[in-house]
MARVEX-759167 format. One record per residue (C-alpha): x, y, z; residue number from 1. Coordinates in nm, 3 decimals. Each point is the difference from the previous one (the first is absolute). Layout:
<pt east="X" north="Y" up="Z" nr="NUM"/>
...
***
This chain:
<pt east="0.307" north="1.800" up="-3.656" nr="1"/>
<pt east="-0.313" north="0.064" up="-0.243" nr="2"/>
<pt east="-0.226" north="-0.286" up="-0.019" nr="3"/>
<pt east="-0.304" north="-0.025" up="-0.236" nr="4"/>
<pt east="-0.356" north="0.198" up="0.133" nr="5"/>
<pt east="0.254" north="0.104" up="0.320" nr="6"/>
<pt east="0.125" north="0.353" up="0.073" nr="7"/>
<pt east="0.287" north="-0.152" up="0.283" nr="8"/>
<pt east="0.324" north="0.132" up="-0.122" nr="9"/>
<pt east="0.182" north="-0.097" up="0.328" nr="10"/>
<pt east="-0.120" north="-0.026" up="0.330" nr="11"/>
<pt east="0.237" north="0.059" up="0.308" nr="12"/>
<pt east="0.145" north="-0.324" up="0.120" nr="13"/>
<pt east="-0.158" north="0.038" up="0.332" nr="14"/>
<pt east="-0.352" north="0.012" up="-0.084" nr="15"/>
<pt east="0.050" north="-0.443" up="-0.047" nr="16"/>
<pt east="0.246" north="-0.034" up="0.213" nr="17"/>
<pt east="-0.094" north="0.144" up="0.332" nr="18"/>
<pt east="0.261" north="0.129" up="0.129" nr="19"/>
<pt east="-0.074" north="0.328" up="0.146" nr="20"/>
<pt east="0.067" north="0.317" up="-0.179" nr="21"/>
<pt east="0.333" north="0.194" up="0.105" nr="22"/>
<pt east="-0.114" north="0.266" up="0.111" nr="23"/>
<pt east="0.149" north="0.402" up="0.148" nr="24"/>
<pt east="-0.037" north="0.349" up="0.172" nr="25"/>
<pt east="-0.005" north="0.270" up="-0.162" nr="26"/>
<pt east="0.041" north="0.360" up="0.123" nr="27"/>
<pt east="-0.222" north="0.248" up="-0.198" nr="28"/>
<pt east="0.069" north="0.376" up="0.074" nr="29"/>
<pt east="-0.291" north="0.228" up="-0.022" nr="30"/>
<pt east="-0.004" north="0.330" up="-0.087" nr="31"/>
<pt east="-0.009" north="0.153" up="0.319" nr="32"/>
<pt east="0.301" north="-0.132" up="0.105" nr="33"/>
<pt east="-0.152" north="-0.280" up="0.193" nr="34"/>
<pt east="0.035" north="-0.360" up="-0.176" nr="35"/>
<pt east="-0.219" north="-0.390" up="0.052" nr="36"/>
<pt east="0.149" north="-0.317" up="0.027" nr="37"/>
<pt east="-0.243" north="-0.294" up="-0.257" nr="38"/>
<pt east="0.157" north="-0.324" up="0.020" nr="39"/>
<pt east="-0.057" north="-0.121" up="-0.364" nr="40"/>
<pt east="0.046" north="-0.319" up="-0.203" nr="41"/>
<pt east="0.288" north="0.017" up="-0.234" nr="42"/>
<pt east="-0.214" north="-0.090" up="-0.279" nr="43"/>
<pt east="-0.221" north="0.264" up="0.080" nr="44"/>
<pt east="-0.116" north="0.201" up="-0.303" nr="45"/>
<pt east="0.074" north="0.414" up="0.065" nr="46"/>
<pt east="-0.426" north="0.075" up="0.026" nr="47"/>
<pt east="0.047" north="-0.274" up="0.275" nr="48"/>
<pt east="0.204" north="0.207" up="0.191" nr="49"/>
<pt east="-0.172" north="0.308" up="-0.091" nr="50"/>
<pt east="-0.312" north="-0.186" up="0.155" nr="51"/>
<pt east="0.180" north="-0.126" up="0.346" nr="52"/>
<pt east="0.151" north="0.381" up="0.038" nr="53"/>
<pt east="-0.307" north="0.140" up="-0.094" nr="54"/>
<pt east="-0.205" north="-0.145" up="0.313" nr="55"/>
<pt east="0.320" north="-0.006" up="0.179" nr="56"/>
<pt east="-0.064" north="0.398" up="0.025" nr="57"/>
<pt east="-0.449" north="-0.068" up="0.051" nr="58"/>
<pt east="0.005" north="0.158" up="-0.377" nr="59"/>
<pt east="-0.396" north="-0.037" up="-0.121" nr="60"/>
<pt east="0.060" north="-0.307" up="-0.282" nr="61"/>
<pt east="-0.118" north="0.218" up="-0.281" nr="62"/>
<pt east="0.298" north="0.193" up="0.002" nr="63"/>
<pt east="0.230" north="-0.218" up="0.030" nr="64"/>
<pt east="0.061" north="0.056" up="-0.383" nr="65"/>
<pt east="0.032" north="0.378" up="0.035" nr="66"/>
<pt east="0.398" north="-0.088" up="0.142" nr="67"/>
<pt east="0.279" north="-0.160" up="-0.132" nr="68"/>
<pt east="0.346" north="-0.157" up="0.129" nr="69"/>
<pt east="0.326" north="0.139" up="-0.110" nr="70"/>
<pt east="0.303" north="-0.251" up="0.069" nr="71"/>
<pt east="0.327" north="0.104" up="0.115" nr="72"/>
<pt east="0.342" north="-0.167" up="0.035" nr="73"/>
<pt east="0.246" north="0.057" up="0.235" nr="74"/>
<pt east="0.369" north="0.057" up="-0.182" nr="75"/>
<pt east="0.319" north="0.058" up="0.114" nr="76"/>
<pt east="0.180" north="0.337" up="-0.042" nr="77"/>
<pt east="0.256" north="-0.060" up="-0.215" nr="78"/>
<pt east="0.231" north="0.247" up="0.110" nr="79"/>
<pt east="-0.068" north="0.031" up="0.396" nr="80"/>
<pt east="-0.146" north="-0.382" up="0.033" nr="81"/>
<pt east="-0.323" north="0.120" up="0.193" nr="82"/>
<pt east="-0.318" north="-0.151" up="-0.098" nr="83"/>
<pt east="-0.329" north="0.180" up="-0.089" nr="84"/>
<pt east="-0.209" north="-0.077" up="0.282" nr="85"/>
<pt east="-0.349" north="0.172" up="-0.170" nr="86"/>
<pt east="-0.194" north="0.273" up="0.119" nr="87"/>
<pt east="0.048" north="0.148" up="0.330" nr="88"/>
***
């Protein structure tokens, strides 16, 4: 919603209601075969998730944006009914 002289386009509901933001654990698989789990807010942007992952693996903050996150969705194989469990 635009207001005169304002750049507010619509604030998330939790910002004005004191309702705690829902969170989730996200498991991130690294190129070396290991994984880390970080707790993120469901309203976190991808750059915030990336920063949390890099912090968890003790990566120096200035190198954070040399990396990226790739998302993978688990899907059921329509022929066998098996699910793809991702790397490993």
